[in-house]
Legacy VTK file of the C-alpha trace (Angstrom):
# vtk DataFile Version 3.0
C-alpha trace
ASCII
DATASET POLYDATA
POINTS 681 float
33.021 146.652 -12.484
32.903 144.442 -15.505
34.836 145.147 -18.614
32.920 146.380 -21.714
32.951 144.107 -24.786
35.576 144.845 -27.286
34.255 146.866 -30.279
33.761 144.968 -33.577
35.929 145.709 -36.517
34.578 148.561 -38.666
32.702 147.521 -41.823
34.542 148.424 -44.997
31.573 149.712 -47.058
33.679 150.725 -49.979
35.195 147.263 -50.204
31.776 145.645 -50.101
30.541 148.024 -52.807
33.478 147.185 -55.018
32.858 143.489 -54.451
29.191 143.885 -55.365
30.061 145.781 -58.517
32.574 143.120 -59.476
29.848 140.531 -59.005
27.472 142.558 -61.142
30.090 142.878 -63.830
30.542 139.107 -63.905
26.774 138.624 -64.106
26.549 141.206 -66.884
29.216 139.410 -68.895
27.347 136.154 -68.346
24.083 137.719 -69.554
25.794 139.018 -72.665
27.252 135.591 -73.358
23.752 134.113 -73.051
22.345 136.671 -75.525
20.672 138.856 -72.931
20.448 142.629 -73.649
21.574 145.350 -71.264
20.352 148.953 -71.572
22.648 151.164 -73.584
24.935 153.380 -71.459
23.756 151.949 -68.145
26.192 152.073 -65.216
26.834 149.029 -63.109
25.290 150.746 -60.105
21.966 150.997 -61.969
21.823 147.474 -63.380
20.876 145.469 -60.337
17.131 145.749 -60.934
17.551 144.735 -64.605
19.606 141.617 -63.972
16.780 139.796 -62.245
14.579 139.824 -65.337
16.471 141.491 -68.148
14.659 141.703 -71.513
15.711 139.347 -74.237
16.804 141.107 -77.416
14.334 140.561 -80.242
15.553 138.975 -83.390
14.159 140.143 -86.733
10.520 139.079 -86.956
9.989 138.631 -83.204
7.759 140.911 -81.149
8.371 142.619 -77.869
7.791 140.702 -74.686
4.157 140.472 -73.768
4.824 141.389 -70.153
5.984 144.856 -71.107
9.612 144.261 -70.163
10.517 144.413 -73.844
8.659 147.601 -74.682
11.868 149.156 -75.956
12.694 146.253 -78.246
11.438 146.177 -81.813
9.506 143.599 -83.730
11.319 143.018 -86.968
13.288 146.257 -86.695
16.049 145.106 -89.034
18.908 146.178 -86.793
22.285 144.609 -87.271
23.181 142.061 -84.581
25.395 143.309 -81.743
29.114 143.359 -82.298
31.061 140.672 -80.486
31.461 141.590 -76.831
29.065 144.542 -77.058
25.544 144.817 -75.687
24.655 147.822 -77.842
23.371 147.194 -81.394
24.851 149.265 -84.141
22.516 152.022 -85.332
21.278 151.094 -88.826
21.347 153.375 -91.811
17.802 154.464 -92.734
16.722 153.110 -96.145
15.637 155.849 -98.519
11.904 156.476 -98.340
11.523 154.462 -95.121
11.305 155.627 -91.523
13.576 152.736 -90.576
14.178 149.324 -92.009
11.102 147.052 -91.878
9.085 149.872 -90.327
5.409 148.978 -89.760
4.433 152.524 -90.833
4.935 153.285 -94.516
5.695 156.749 -95.872
3.743 157.644 -99.042
4.777 161.225 -99.810
3.945 164.848 -99.119
1.346 167.314 -100.322
1.443 170.868 -98.998
1.659 170.835 -95.208
0.667 167.176 -94.969
2.708 163.991 -94.868
0.884 160.820 -95.898
1.365 157.388 -94.334
-0.096 153.925 -94.199
-0.245 153.305 -90.459
0.403 150.091 -88.549
-3.013 148.758 -89.643
-2.704 149.891 -93.251
-4.994 152.904 -92.900
-4.317 156.031 -94.936
-3.298 158.851 -92.599
-2.595 162.505 -93.388
-0.432 164.137 -90.725
0.180 167.865 -90.457
1.833 167.996 -87.030
4.009 165.095 -85.904
2.949 165.329 -82.291
3.740 162.669 -79.718
0.351 160.975 -79.619
-0.094 161.288 -83.378
3.111 159.324 -83.919
2.082 156.784 -81.278
-1.294 156.276 -83.002
0.475 155.621 -86.298
2.561 152.841 -84.739
-0.217 151.441 -82.554
0.829 148.130 -81.030
4.304 148.495 -82.527
5.422 151.379 -80.324
8.228 149.127 -79.087
9.883 149.374 -82.505
9.548 153.149 -82.300
11.234 153.240 -78.882
14.029 150.939 -80.027
14.913 152.887 -83.163
14.524 156.358 -81.636
15.612 155.891 -77.999
15.429 158.641 -75.444
18.233 159.022 -72.839
18.423 160.740 -69.501
21.101 163.279 -68.535
23.463 160.478 -67.542
23.189 158.787 -70.920
20.833 156.006 -69.816
18.131 154.764 -72.153
14.707 155.635 -70.783
12.318 152.740 -70.495
9.355 152.875 -72.968
10.255 156.307 -74.269
11.202 157.533 -77.725
12.791 160.702 -79.048
9.916 162.572 -80.724
12.167 165.049 -82.533
14.399 162.390 -84.073
11.392 160.262 -85.033
9.643 163.258 -86.629
12.742 164.138 -88.634
13.019 160.591 -89.963
9.298 160.461 -90.824
9.230 163.788 -92.632
12.440 162.932 -94.470
11.033 159.570 -95.596
7.863 161.208 -96.958
9.887 163.904 -98.706
12.089 161.255 -100.303
8.954 159.552 -101.633
8.008 162.796 -103.388
4.673 164.467 -103.989
1.582 162.412 -103.254
-2.005 163.116 -104.308
-4.591 160.722 -102.870
-7.134 161.636 -105.580
-6.975 158.903 -108.174
-4.172 157.050 -106.382
-6.119 155.793 -103.361
-8.748 153.098 -103.763
-11.106 152.301 -100.939
-13.505 149.415 -100.472
-15.345 148.016 -103.460
-14.469 146.679 -106.911
-11.581 147.962 -109.032
-9.489 146.789 -111.939
-5.753 146.968 -112.467
-3.902 148.231 -115.523
-4.374 144.849 -117.228
-8.125 144.820 -116.653
-8.004 142.207 -113.871
-10.479 142.585 -111.024
-9.389 143.628 -107.536
-12.089 143.504 -104.873
-11.232 145.486 -101.746
-13.028 144.008 -98.746
-11.521 146.487 -96.300
-9.287 144.103 -94.386
-8.089 142.173 -97.432
-7.866 142.320 -101.217
-9.267 139.619 -103.498
-7.093 139.357 -106.623
-6.301 136.856 -109.337
-3.251 135.929 -107.278
-5.320 135.184 -104.190
-5.914 137.160 -101.026
-3.536 139.987 -100.176
-3.206 142.425 -97.325
-4.120 146.050 -98.023
-1.223 147.933 -99.572
-0.094 149.085 -102.981
-0.555 147.317 -106.318
0.917 148.795 -109.500
1.217 152.245 -107.978
-2.339 152.333 -106.588
-2.826 152.492 -102.825
-5.422 150.189 -101.283
-5.551 151.269 -97.607
-7.155 149.210 -94.881
-10.737 150.048 -93.896
-13.365 148.511 -91.668
-14.510 145.385 -93.511
-17.538 145.423 -95.796
-19.738 142.404 -96.621
-17.547 139.956 -98.487
-18.359 137.692 -101.424
-19.224 134.125 -100.549
-16.305 131.703 -100.413
-18.145 129.425 -102.825
-21.518 129.249 -104.548
-23.903 126.537 -103.461
-26.276 124.546 -105.612
-28.927 127.298 -105.649
-28.520 129.871 -108.432
-28.492 133.347 -106.827
-29.014 135.121 -110.172
-32.179 133.128 -110.943
-33.508 133.841 -107.462
-32.889 137.570 -107.897
-34.492 137.536 -111.363
-37.601 135.832 -110.023
-37.796 138.278 -107.136
-37.532 141.254 -109.511
-40.510 139.834 -111.408
-42.774 140.074 -108.348
-43.116 143.827 -108.887
-45.424 145.031 -111.666
-43.519 146.890 -114.359
-44.471 148.886 -117.402
-42.403 146.395 -119.424
-42.885 143.201 -117.455
-40.986 140.980 -119.875
-37.817 143.069 -119.949
-37.493 145.114 -116.743
-36.687 142.196 -114.362
-33.667 141.386 -116.540
-32.623 145.038 -116.412
-32.999 144.995 -112.614
-30.702 141.953 -112.383
-28.148 143.743 -114.532
-28.441 146.844 -112.362
-27.644 144.808 -109.237
-24.531 143.422 -110.912
-23.441 146.880 -112.033
-23.816 148.105 -108.444
-21.655 145.264 -107.121
-18.750 145.816 -109.519
-19.274 149.477 -110.441
-15.745 150.662 -109.592
-14.210 148.238 -112.078
-16.374 149.395 -114.982
-15.700 152.095 -117.552
-19.349 153.190 -117.661
-21.992 153.181 -114.931
-25.592 153.954 -115.947
-27.846 155.896 -113.582
-31.035 154.044 -112.630
-34.288 155.700 -111.593
-37.199 153.772 -110.069
-40.444 155.698 -110.418
-44.059 155.032 -109.541
-46.879 156.321 -107.390
-47.155 155.751 -103.650
-47.769 152.182 -102.467
-46.227 150.792 -105.664
-43.369 149.109 -103.765
-40.486 151.572 -104.151
-39.320 151.473 -100.522
-39.681 147.689 -100.421
-37.480 147.544 -103.520
-34.863 149.717 -101.805
-34.873 147.379 -98.775
-34.356 144.377 -101.027
-31.405 146.049 -102.729
-29.870 146.862 -99.343
-30.020 143.228 -98.217
-28.494 142.007 -101.485
-25.471 144.208 -100.815
-25.095 142.821 -97.304
-26.727 145.618 -95.355
-25.808 149.210 -94.653
-22.063 148.562 -94.895
-22.391 147.373 -98.477
-23.896 150.525 -100.000
-24.602 154.186 -99.270
-28.346 154.516 -98.712
-30.356 157.550 -97.636
-33.713 159.233 -98.091
-32.553 162.767 -97.220
-29.059 163.183 -98.676
-26.924 166.071 -99.837
-24.085 166.029 -102.322
-21.466 166.734 -99.649
-22.961 164.070 -97.401
-22.721 161.474 -100.158
-19.133 162.333 -101.102
-18.112 162.281 -97.434
-19.601 158.820 -96.968
-18.068 157.509 -100.162
-14.552 158.797 -99.514
-12.300 156.823 -101.853
-14.628 153.818 -102.061
-16.635 152.546 -105.029
-19.722 151.485 -103.096
-23.096 151.872 -104.839
-25.458 154.683 -103.821
-29.213 154.175 -103.374
-31.387 157.221 -102.645
-35.093 156.997 -101.937
-37.665 159.789 -102.297
-35.578 162.202 -104.372
-38.625 164.214 -105.354
-38.535 167.556 -107.195
-37.567 170.210 -104.653
-38.835 173.695 -104.119
-38.217 176.215 -106.852
-34.769 177.716 -106.440
-33.432 174.726 -104.481
-30.274 173.160 -105.881
-30.169 170.111 -103.579
-31.650 167.596 -106.037
-29.806 169.157 -108.941
-26.444 168.837 -107.179
-27.031 165.144 -106.439
-28.077 164.466 -110.036
-24.928 166.205 -111.280
-22.867 163.997 -108.943
-24.523 160.903 -110.439
-23.704 162.217 -113.916
-20.062 162.643 -112.917
-19.983 159.131 -111.447
-21.223 157.556 -114.690
-17.807 158.020 -116.283
-15.726 158.111 -113.080
-15.220 161.865 -113.289
-14.004 164.240 -110.607
-16.093 166.386 -108.288
-14.788 169.606 -106.775
-15.835 171.746 -103.851
-14.379 174.487 -101.711
-12.601 173.826 -98.426
-11.643 175.772 -95.330
-8.033 176.134 -96.467
-9.193 177.670 -99.781
-7.390 174.916 -101.704
-10.549 173.008 -102.550
-11.491 169.391 -102.036
-11.899 166.897 -104.844
-12.202 163.251 -105.640
-13.269 160.804 -108.310
-16.617 159.056 -108.038
-16.966 155.502 -109.328
-20.365 154.607 -107.861
-23.522 153.420 -109.558
-26.541 155.499 -108.466
-30.103 154.285 -107.966
-32.816 156.864 -107.320
-36.472 156.276 -106.531
-39.302 158.788 -106.403
-42.887 159.405 -107.415
-41.773 162.141 -109.813
-38.446 162.572 -111.569
-37.183 166.158 -111.206
-37.837 168.059 -114.410
-34.617 170.069 -114.184
-32.594 167.215 -115.656
-30.787 168.217 -118.825
-30.195 166.065 -121.866
-26.712 165.210 -120.573
-28.350 163.767 -117.423
-31.179 161.949 -119.203
-28.733 160.312 -121.609
-27.176 158.439 -118.667
-30.510 157.303 -117.273
-32.399 154.026 -117.356
-35.905 154.491 -115.950
-37.699 151.598 -114.244
-41.438 152.330 -114.394
-43.554 150.681 -111.692
-47.250 149.920 -111.997
-49.798 149.346 -109.186
-49.296 146.136 -107.254
-51.809 143.374 -107.856
-54.030 143.361 -104.744
-54.904 139.693 -105.292
-51.252 138.588 -105.391
-49.811 137.059 -102.199
-47.613 139.375 -100.165
-43.920 138.812 -100.747
-41.769 138.323 -97.659
-38.237 139.613 -97.374
-35.911 137.602 -95.137
-32.743 139.710 -94.657
-30.454 136.768 -93.886
-31.541 134.843 -96.978
-31.016 137.762 -99.331
-27.683 138.727 -97.778
-26.465 135.199 -98.442
-27.800 135.274 -102.005
-26.186 138.667 -102.586
-22.812 137.358 -101.369
-23.137 134.341 -103.669
-24.105 136.546 -106.631
-21.084 138.753 -105.992
-18.848 135.655 -106.003
-20.354 134.548 -109.330
-19.678 137.920 -110.938
-16.111 138.077 -109.610
-15.349 134.587 -110.890
-16.750 135.400 -114.354
-15.111 138.830 -114.659
-12.459 137.644 -117.195
-15.279 137.342 -119.777
-16.572 140.877 -119.174
-14.806 142.842 -121.902
-15.719 140.397 -124.681
-19.267 139.967 -123.367
-19.843 143.738 -123.268
-18.723 144.171 -126.879
-21.131 141.454 -128.025
-24.058 143.190 -126.354
-23.000 146.612 -127.580
-22.904 145.329 -131.161
-26.259 143.578 -130.904
-28.005 146.664 -129.532
-26.390 148.905 -132.140
-27.959 146.756 -134.870
-31.436 147.585 -133.552
-30.722 151.302 -133.220
-29.490 151.614 -129.627
-26.099 153.271 -129.772
-24.252 156.175 -128.204
-24.903 156.847 -124.535
-28.210 155.007 -124.602
-26.479 152.004 -126.139
-23.804 152.113 -123.411
-26.494 152.143 -120.728
-28.369 149.094 -121.946
-25.318 147.174 -123.199
-23.635 147.498 -119.792
-26.784 146.465 -117.949
-27.726 143.541 -120.174
-24.156 142.232 -120.351
-24.001 142.203 -116.547
-27.324 140.360 -116.280
-26.105 137.858 -118.856
-22.838 137.330 -116.938
-24.797 136.720 -113.728
-26.928 134.038 -115.391
-24.454 132.309 -117.717
-20.781 131.402 -117.569
-20.601 131.026 -121.355
-20.881 133.907 -123.807
-24.319 134.500 -125.390
-25.154 133.127 -128.830
-26.101 135.337 -131.758
-29.730 134.206 -131.476
-29.924 135.121 -127.780
-28.341 138.512 -128.421
-30.679 139.332 -131.298
-33.798 138.286 -129.385
-33.032 140.294 -126.280
-31.819 143.275 -128.312
-35.240 143.541 -129.986
-37.006 143.335 -126.640
-34.801 145.991 -125.057
-35.137 148.292 -128.060
-38.931 148.091 -127.987
-39.096 149.330 -124.387
-36.205 151.791 -124.698
-37.394 153.614 -127.813
-39.726 156.009 -126.003
-37.013 156.732 -123.430
-34.649 157.561 -126.269
-37.151 159.921 -127.860
-37.674 161.729 -124.569
-33.923 162.142 -123.992
-33.474 164.242 -127.131
-30.428 166.471 -127.261
-29.293 169.836 -126.017
-30.095 171.406 -129.394
-33.585 169.905 -129.476
-34.235 171.043 -125.914
-33.154 174.570 -126.846
-35.541 174.632 -129.809
-38.382 173.298 -127.695
-37.818 176.037 -125.145
-37.671 178.756 -127.790
-40.746 177.640 -129.711
-42.846 177.365 -126.578
-42.177 180.891 -125.328
-45.153 183.258 -125.421
-44.481 186.154 -127.790
-45.579 189.431 -126.249
-47.550 190.595 -129.302
-51.298 190.363 -128.889
-53.356 189.636 -131.983
-57.107 190.048 -131.756
-57.007 189.698 -127.980
-54.863 186.538 -127.872
-51.231 185.869 -126.963
-49.501 183.355 -129.248
-46.231 181.434 -128.968
-43.079 181.863 -131.036
-43.952 178.612 -132.825
-47.324 179.970 -133.961
-45.790 183.196 -135.272
-43.204 181.108 -137.177
-46.041 179.090 -138.731
-47.612 182.300 -139.991
-44.264 183.606 -141.279
-43.663 180.335 -143.162
-47.205 180.379 -144.682
-47.912 176.991 -143.167
-51.538 175.838 -143.333
-51.257 174.973 -139.628
-50.810 178.654 -138.691
-53.551 180.058 -136.418
-56.125 181.871 -138.620
-56.056 184.848 -136.234
-52.448 185.534 -137.296
-53.215 185.234 -141.004
-56.551 186.956 -141.721
-58.848 189.443 -140.062
-61.710 186.997 -140.100
-62.150 183.312 -139.258
-64.696 182.739 -142.010
-63.985 181.654 -145.579
-60.862 180.496 -147.344
-57.619 182.437 -147.084
-56.046 183.189 -150.449
-52.342 183.253 -151.256
-52.049 187.016 -151.236
-53.483 187.200 -147.722
-51.004 184.584 -146.539
-48.080 186.481 -148.064
-49.100 189.693 -146.358
-49.548 187.854 -143.055
-46.105 186.244 -143.475
-44.504 189.636 -143.988
-46.169 191.037 -140.856
-45.116 188.004 -138.808
-41.491 188.289 -139.942
-41.444 191.968 -139.028
-42.496 191.002 -135.515
-40.013 188.097 -135.261
-37.118 190.224 -136.522
-37.360 192.382 -133.410
-36.362 189.401 -131.256
-33.596 188.074 -133.525
-35.635 185.552 -135.534
-36.748 185.448 -139.168
-38.233 182.874 -141.532
-36.853 182.371 -145.041
-38.949 180.626 -147.669
-42.234 178.882 -147.083
-43.801 175.492 -146.705
-41.520 172.454 -146.535
-38.567 174.502 -147.774
-38.792 177.136 -145.043
-36.000 177.683 -142.548
-35.684 179.737 -139.377
-32.868 182.221 -138.831
-31.649 182.405 -135.189
-29.311 185.282 -134.371
-26.034 184.690 -132.553
-25.833 188.153 -131.000
-27.433 188.577 -127.559
-30.200 190.855 -128.818
-32.506 192.111 -126.033
-35.586 190.349 -127.364
-33.809 187.020 -127.787
-32.183 187.329 -124.360
-35.604 187.771 -122.808
-36.919 184.611 -124.496
-34.052 182.566 -122.988
-33.962 184.374 -119.659
-33.571 181.988 -116.717
-32.854 178.980 -118.938
-29.748 176.928 -119.606
-29.247 178.857 -122.851
-29.357 182.378 -121.417
-26.775 185.113 -122.161
-26.081 184.004 -125.714
-25.479 180.311 -124.992
-28.306 179.470 -127.451
-25.907 180.240 -130.310
-23.808 177.178 -129.413
-26.845 174.893 -129.330
-28.351 176.224 -132.569
-25.222 175.250 -134.523
-25.697 171.630 -133.415
-29.158 171.252 -134.941
-29.178 168.798 -137.820
-29.088 170.723 -141.096
-28.092 174.021 -139.446
-26.472 176.407 -141.950
-24.314 179.263 -140.589
-24.492 182.471 -142.650
-21.344 183.646 -144.430
-21.969 187.355 -143.824
-23.804 189.230 -141.051
-27.484 189.877 -141.757
-29.712 192.758 -140.651
-32.827 192.242 -138.563
-34.851 195.335 -137.657
-31.734 197.460 -138.003
-29.457 195.118 -135.999
-26.641 193.282 -137.787
-25.720 189.830 -136.536
-24.483 186.467 -137.641
-26.536 183.366 -137.006
-27.723 180.067 -138.459
-30.603 178.925 -140.647
-32.436 175.943 -139.172
-34.756 173.849 -141.385
-38.282 173.992 -140.014
-38.465 170.236 -140.522
-36.121 169.980 -137.512
-38.324 172.185 -135.341
-40.560 169.748 -133.518
-44.157 169.722 -134.711
-44.160 172.927 -136.757
-44.860 171.034 -139.953
-47.662 168.937 -138.451
-51.277 169.995 -138.784
-52.956 170.848 -135.441
-55.050 168.050 -133.987
-58.005 170.371 -133.384
-58.115 171.151 -137.119
-57.278 167.701 -138.412
-60.295 167.651 -140.693
-59.246 170.751 -142.572
-57.421 170.517 -145.855
-54.160 172.248 -146.417
-54.149 175.054 -148.926
-52.420 175.051 -152.269
-48.668 175.076 -152.443
-47.308 178.611 -152.415
-44.072 179.798 -153.985
-41.099 180.436 -151.707
-40.688 183.956 -150.414
-37.798 186.081 -151.700
-34.466 186.035 -149.859
-34.204 189.822 -149.738
-36.371 191.837 -147.383
-36.780 195.495 -146.572
-35.220 195.005 -143.149
-33.390 191.707 -143.765
-30.440 192.200 -146.094
-27.887 189.523 -146.920
LINES 1 682
681 0 1 2 3 4 5 6 7 8 9 10 11 12 13 14 15 16 17 18 19 20 21 22 23 24 25 26 27 28 29 30 31 32 33 34 35 36 37 38 39 40 41 42 43 44 45 46 47 48 49 50 51 52 53 54 55 56 57 58 59 60 61 62 63 64 65 66 67 68 69 70 71 72 73 74 75 76 77 78 79 80 81 82 83 84 85 86 87 88 89 90 91 92 93 94 95 96 97 98 99 100 101 102 103 104 105 106 107 108 109 110 111 112 113 114 115 116 117 118 119 120 121 122 123 124 125 126 127 128 129 130 131 132 133 134 135 136 137 138 139 140 141 142 143 144 145 146 147 148 149 150 151 152 153 154 155 156 157 158 159 160 161 162 163 164 165 166 167 168 169 170 171 172 173 174 175 176 177 178 179 180 181 182 183 184 185 186 187 188 189 190 191 192 193 194 195 196 197 198 199 200 201 202 203 204 205 206 207 208 209 210 211 212 213 214 215 216 217 218 219 220 221 222 223 224 225 226 227 228 229 230 231 232 233 234 235 236 237 238 239 240 241 242 243 244 245 246 247 248 249 250 251 252 253 254 255 256 257 258 259 260 261 262 263 264 265 266 267 268 269 270 271 272 273 274 275 276 277 278 279 280 281 282 283 284 285 286 287 288 289 290 291 292 293 294 295 296 297 298 299 300 301 302 303 304 305 306 307 308 309 310 311 312 313 314 315 316 317 318 319 320 321 322 323 324 325 326 327 328 329 330 331 332 333 334 335 336 337 338 339 340 341 342 343 344 345 346 347 348 349 350 351 352 353 354 355 356 357 358 359 360 361 362 363 364 365 366 367 368 369 370 371 372 373 374 375 376 377 378 379 380 381 382 383 384 385 386 387 388 389 390 391 392 393 394 395 396 397 398 399 400 401 402 403 404 405 406 407 408 409 410 411 412 413 414 415 416 417 418 419 420 421 422 423 424 425 426 427 428 429 430 431 432 433 434 435 436 437 438 439 440 441 442 443 444 445 446 447 448 449 450 451 452 453 454 455 456 457 458 459 460 461 462 463 464 465 466 467 468 469 470 471 472 473 474 475 476 477 478 479 480 481 482 483 484 485 486 487 488 489 490 491 492 493 494 495 496 497 498 499 500 501 502 503 504 505 506 507 508 509 510 511 512 513 514 515 516 517 518 519 520 521 522 523 524 525 526 527 528 529 530 531 532 533 534 535 536 537 538 539 540 541 542 543 544 545 546 547 548 549 550 551 552 553 554 555 556 557 558 559 560 561 562 563 564 565 566 567 568 569 570 571 572 573 574 575 576 577 578 579 580 581 582 583 584 585 586 587 588 589 590 591 592 593 594 595 596 597 598 599 600 601 602 603 604 605 606 607 608 609 610 611 612 613 614 615 616 617 618 619 620 621 622 623 624 625 626 627 628 629 630 631 632 633 634 635 636 637 638 639 640 641 642 643 644 645 646 647 648 649 650 651 652 653 654 655 656 657 658 659 660 661 662 663 664 665 666 667 668 669 670 671 672 673 674 675 676 677 678 679 680
């Protein structure tokens, strides 16, 4: 029997473990000496897997390792360097108003339940709930900085890889926004498009960069205004070539047939410039292209779109709504071009709402609408609007027409060669034209004043003067670097005035529109089988020779003597008094009394109009020569205050009817007495 081998000595596992840990400790010390980082709170037993490829601590300005091993290390986190002999950085103090030092996400402030930020990419973000993924989206590719500054630990105190403490991060974010104070994006946030700073210098927001007098800048804040990042829009050309883009656009505008062929192409060029820089301007006219079908309106809209670089350079639609337009605009100052805005069905407010929005945009005013949270939504509009249609909606008030420049098209010449439209060519020319206007912006304020003065000398002032001065100054700036001479200004001012005069006459005023409405209303008093208007009854009451004979005499034959006219005037005034109207005097000296009180008859005449429910009293006081009465007067037993309006201001009351132009006016009659049986002063 052979002897069994002697048993080997037992393995001392504890000794080997201690030896391994001692070796790890030496390696750890070596890593620290070499600048390598070890996870905070890690035990030696857990470090073996880290020592093979431990992450290198980022220095300020460096990013996390691309292989993911440094996902918990920040990029430019601003932490203090580790203390000598320690692998754990000291926790920094959070700067006031910042989430942490050099944080890629910027706190802007709070408003109600929302905290506002500029995210990692510079986008404006409103956050109500600081949920995990919401915070991660804000930091984007800089989540490593988030994990480093707000680490998450396990139950043993070990830092978790690629994890952050949501609660701590949320507290820091909300605190930073609260420290910034209240924030209202309306008026403070500026999207893509042209703007000007407090000193009048141009800032063009391209979406991914800002073009300023100081060169290109990243989106951010300038002088208290926030310019968030957006998807890029078509940018201005880097430089202008030898070809003149303004001349090319002017020649192209001349290929359409216009009612005023000599002047309208220049106005079109100015309109294009206004659209390009509309957000930087104090006044933005509204432009309306009108003409019958097949006159080239849609082709014109396509050309405009290409000049602005395509669909990203303007808001264009042929079936818009007000809310749709404001949603697309956001905080931008892009131009708006709307085709086929025809008069809608009776009772529809769609076209009216869009026209009101264009009116608001002319001066950069604020629009308001309700919202689901009952707090309302609002924003300022700085866009230039271009409409095109066969017919212009008739519901436009004087306040809308005063902001309008109408471009009247005529039928295209069938013998003229067809014009081609190469999108790439016109996009390039539009970018070059935008560069020209940006480069010449410093001359804008002085140039505009020169044009405003020149047009005022030929009678174009007020809102109408602002419209044409803005447009012509922009066209001039597109064509010439130097300021215009006095001769050039005077020549163009005469041309513009000659084509704008009929537009000015049609605009009128609120008071004139009120009078026109009143005078045209049928008066429900039949005379010899006919129904006459208020204007015709006023003619009879004022003993005007233009009064319809049926309201003056019982017969159409023979001359009408003075006594007959006086009796007819008295009867007419008795009728008019029942609806709050009365004529004083006669002939050229006559004046019309309009009651202020909402008398039933007068309310019926204005029913359904802008001046209903007594609003006419405000408009009547604005009529030139209007004379308010000192004491209440009595009309058909009803006492009321009101105003006397000279009949000379009442449209064509004093003119002789065209169908009786051959007749001779009667002899001058003496004025009627001021006191009446039912009209006491």
